[in-house]
C-alpha positions, -999 to 999 in steps of 0.1 A, spaced: 448 -837 661 442 -862 689 471 -861 706 462 -822 714 429 -838 724 446 -852 759 471 -831 764 443 -802 768 423 -828 785 452 -829 812 465 -796 812 430 -783 822 424 -803 852 459 -791 865 464 -826 876 487 -847 852 521 -831 831 547 -851 809 580 -829 799 616 -836 793 648 -832 812 682 -835 788 706 -855 801 745 -854 796 748 -881 765 745 -862 730 735 -873 694 734 -859 658 706 -851 644 703 -841 602 678 -811 599 678 -802 561 717 -797 557 728 -792 586 739 -814 613 728 -810 652 743 -823 687 711 -828 706 706 -844 737 690 -872 751 660 -865 774 640 -889 804 607 -882 806 589 -870 840 553 -873 847 537 -853 871 507 -861 893 499 -837 913 524 -834 940 544 -868 930 571 -867 900 583 -896 886 609 -900 865 615 -926 840 640 -944 836 643 -951 794 660 -923 773 647 -908 744 660 -885 716 646 -850 715 634 -850 683 610 -885 685 598 -880 721 563 -866 714 553 -896 699 556 -913 737 543 -882 756 511 -886 731 511 -918 743 514 -913 780 488 -885 777 466 -912 762 467 -935 786 457 -916 815 430 -896 795 418 -934 780 421 -944 822 400 -914 832 374 -924 808 373 -958 820 367 -946 856 340 -922 845 317 -946 828 
């Protein structure tokens, strides 16, 4: 639930957005009894008018952890500046 607080702060302010862009490389992931092909993703951080595409690639089913970490980082920086 913590992550939702950070995301809601960023999206309400209309100044920070993190989203995934798929790459051409693929991997397989088992979901229940099925195996699905998913593509690796790169994360893009959009701050105001600036876009920064990350160099690291992440598996789609695990990227939410990194997205949450990014939102937390900017939220904590904002809180430190406003004190």
